[in-house]
N, C-alpha and C positions, 0 to 999 in steps of 0.2 A: 433676837428671839428670846423670850422669857425663859429662864431656867426652870425646869420642872421642880427642882428642890425648893426654889423660892415660892412657887405656887403652893406646894405642900405646906411649907412653913406658914404661909399666909392663912391657910385653913386652920392649922393647929393653933395659931396665935390669935384667932378671931376673938373679939371681946364682946360682941353683941350678936343677937340673932340676925340682924340685917347684914352686918359685915361678914358673917359666916356664909350666908346665902350668896353674897357677891363673890367671896373667895372660892366657894365650891363651883359656882358658875364658870369662873375663870379657869379653874383647874379642869373642869369637864371639857372646856373648849380646847384644851391642849390635845385631846384625842390621842393619848399616848398610853400604852399598856402600863407604864410606870405609875400612872395615877390610880390604878384600880384599887390597890389596898387602902389608900386614903379615902376614896369614895365610899368604900364599904364601911370604913370606920365611922363615917358621917352618919350612918344609920343609927348609931348608938348615942348621938349627941342630943336627942330629944328636941329636934328642930324640924318639924314636918316640911317646912319650905325648903330647907337645905336638903332634906332627904329626897324630895321630889326631884330636885335638880341633879342629885347624885344618881338617882335611878335613870334619869334621862341620859346622863353621861355614860353610864354603863351600857345602856341599851344601844347607844350610838356606837360604842366599841364592839358590840355584838358578841359572837360566839367566843371570842378570846377571853371575855370576862367570866364565862361560865365556870371554868375550873376554880377560879379564885372565889367566886360566890359560894360554890358547893363546899369548898374547904373552910370557909370562914363564917358559915351560918352560926349565929349566936344561939347557944343552947339555953341561955339564961334570960336575955332581954327579948321578950316576945315582940316588942315594937320593932327592934332592929331585925328580928327574924322575919317579920311580916314584910318589911321593905325589901329584904333579900329575895323573898319568894315573889314579890311583885316584879322585881327586876328579872328574875329567872323566867317568869311567865311572859313578860313582854319580849324578852329575847327569843324565847320559843325553841331553844335548842333541845333536842331529845336527850342530850346528856343529863338533863335535869328531870327526866321522866319519873324515875323512882322516888326522888326527893319530893317532887310535887304530889305524887300519888299518896305517899305516906303523910305528908302535911295536910292534905285535903280531908283526911278522915281521922287522923290520930292526934294532931297537935291540939293542945288544950286551949290555945288562943284563937278566938273566932276570926280575928283579923288575918291570921296566918292561913287558916282553913279557907277563908273567903278568897284570898289572893291566889292560893294554889288551885282551888276548884275552878275559878274563872279562867285561869291560864291553861288548864290541861287540854281544853278543846282546841286550842289554836297553836299547838306545837307545829314546827316545820317538818312535817312527816317526810318530805322528800329527802331529808338528810339521812334517813334510815335506809338500809338495804331493802330492796323491794320485798323480799321474803319476810322481813320483820315488821312491815308497816301494819298489816291487818292484825297480827297478834298484839302489837302495842296499842292499837286503837281499841281493841276489845278489852284490854286491861283498863284503859282509861274509861271506857263506857261503864265497866263494872264499878269503878271507883265513883264516877259521877252519879250512877244510879243510887249508890249508898248515900252519898252526900246530899243528893236532892230529895231524899225521902226520910232519912234517919237523923240528920243533924238537927239538934234541938233549936238552933238559932236560924231564924228565917232569912237573915242576910246571907248565911252560908248556902242555904238551899237556893236562894235567888242566884247567887254566883254560880252554883252548879248548873242551873238552867241555862245561864249564859254560856257556860262551858259545853253543855249538850248541844246548844244551837250552833256553836262554832264547829264542833265535831261533825254535826250533820252536814253543814256547808262543805266541810273538807272532804267528806266521803260521798256526797250526793252525786257528783258527776262521774264518780268511779263505779257507780252501781254497786256499792259495797253491800255485803249481806247484813251489816250492822245498822244500815240506815233505817229500815223498818223498826228495828228495836228501839232506836232513839225516838222515833215518832210515837211508838207505843208508850215509852217512858214519859214523854211529855204529856200525852193524853192522860196517863195515870195520875200524874202530878196535878193536872188541871181538875180532875174529878175528886181527888182525895185530900189535897192539902187544905187545911182550914183557914189559912191566911189569904185574904182577898188579893194582896199584892203578889203572892206567889201564883195564884190562879191566873191573874192578869198577865204576869210575865210568861207563863207557860203558854197561854193562849196567843200572846204576841209572837212567841217563837214559832208556834205551829202555823200561824197565818203567814209569817214571812217565809217559811220553808215551803209552803204550798204555792206561793206566787212565783 
């Protein structure tokens, strides 16, 4: 069995983008909590291919990676911060709820806002106590309403629509009181947003929710 320390050393000693990706892939395959800090460090290496592999490794580790990600979010490197939020969004643990909500509307980097907005709608709501689910979903709805109509970047508004659709799917079968509000929001976006691609994405969401 390959030693975790050797795998970490291979990542840190990588001399080219290709060898780094290979080393990160092998490290991720170890599927061990000990690799989490190194996978997070990879986000700051300016290697998108390696970062994608690191995200996949963290997602495979699941909820156990969330406290590490929350503790190590880079306040200076917005690229690394975006990858961290992408990992948090894909894992979907509600521990990241406040962080994702804040990032979706307040981070100066559109890549961070986009990752957070898209992921907010697909959190694993069943991990919350039943009494906390609806209040949390309502907070998310409020955040996505803001992101989908007020963000100056169309890619963030697009991501917020994806988040709204995911949220609608999550609450649809529960006959949640916020489902009609999501539909109303998507209809509002479809009517009012000046970007054709946003109009098309909101219409797509509405059509899929109606089927």
